[in-house]
C-alpha positions in Angstrom: 87.2 66.7 33.6 87.9 66.2 30.7 85.0 66.1 28.3 86.0 64.3 24.6 84.3 66.6 21.8 82.1 64.0 20.0 78.4 62.8 20.0 77.8 59.0 20.1 77.6 58.1 16.3 74.5 55.9 17.1 72.9 59.0 19.2 70.1 59.3 16.6 68.8 56.3 16.8 67.7 56.8 20.1 64.7 57.9 21.4 66.2 60.7 23.8 69.8 61.9 24.0 71.8 59.7 26.5 72.2 61.6 30.1 75.9 61.5 29.8 75.9 63.4 26.2 73.5 65.7 27.4 76.3 66.4 30.4 79.2 66.9 27.7 77.1 69.4 25.6 75.7 71.3 28.7 79.4 71.5 30.3 81.1 72.7 26.8 78.1 75.5 26.4 78.5 76.5 30.0 82.1 76.7 29.2 81.7 78.9 26.2 79.0 81.2 27.1 81.8 83.3 28.9 82.7 86.4 26.8 86.1 86.8 27.6 86.5 83.0 26.6 84.5 83.9 23.1 87.5 86.3 23.2 90.3 83.4 23.3 88.9 81.4 21.0 88.6 84.3 18.5 91.7 85.2 18.4 93.2 81.4 18.2 90.8 81.0 15.1 93.0 83.4 13.9 96.7 82.2 14.7 97.9 78.9 14.8 98.7 79.2 18.5 99.7 81.6 21.5 100.8 81.9 24.6 98.9 83.3 28.0 101.3 86.9 27.9 100.0 87.0 24.1 96.1 86.0 24.3 96.2 88.6 27.4 97.4 91.5 24.8 95.8 91.5 22.1 92.0 90.4 23.8 93.1 93.1 26.9 92.0 90.7 29.6 93.8 90.2 32.8 96.6 87.7 32.9 95.3 85.9 35.8 91.7 86.3 34.4 93.4 84.8 30.6 95.1 82.1 32.9 91.8 80.7 34.2 90.0 80.8 31.4 92.5 79.1 29.1 92.5 76.3 32.0 88.1 75.9 31.5 88.5 75.8 27.8 91.1 73.3 27.9 89.1 70.8 30.6 86.5 70.5 27.9 88.8 69.6 25.0 88.5 73.2 23.4 91.7 73.6 23.6 95.0 71.5 23.6 98.3 73.1 25.0 102.0 72.2 24.3 104.9 73.4 26.8 108.1 75.2 26.0 110.6 75.4 28.8 108.3 77.3 31.5 105.8 78.6 28.5 102.6 77.2 27.4 101.1 77.4 24.1 97.4 77.3 23.5 95.8 76.3 20.2 92.5 75.4 19.4 90.6 72.5 18.6 88.8 73.7 15.7 88.3 70.3 13.6 86.6 68.6 17.5 84.9 71.8 18.1 83.5 72.3 14.5 82.5 68.5 14.3 80.8 68.5 17.4 78.7 71.6 16.8 77.6 69.9 13.3 77.0 66.6 14.8 74.6 68.1 17.6 72.6 70.3 14.5 72.0 67.5 12.7 70.7 65.5 16.1 68.5 68.7 16.3 67.1 68.4 12.6 67.0 65.2 12.4 64.3 64.7 15.9 62.8 67.7 14.7 61.8 65.8 11.2 60.8 62.8 12.9 59.0 64.0 16.2 56.9 66.6 14.4 
């Protein structure tokens, strides 16, 4: 299931978050809640891209485990991937992730100011 990293721009005009948007955020945070996945994201923040072997070695995580984690991160749109021969290189969609988290923070701040 691919989750687009964007909150509805009109969400702040609604009294309640739409169920679809809540589900997207729930899936994203579920995927981000794993320490190994955060370690992989942290490494990808410091480099342009990396393959499964490089990530396994630098993060001290078994190769098959890294592969599963990368798949989950890619499924929710946190990572991009490109294939070169038999090797897949992963990169962090940092801008998309940062935008989503900023929009969520703005939404929380706006709702907090208007509801209380």
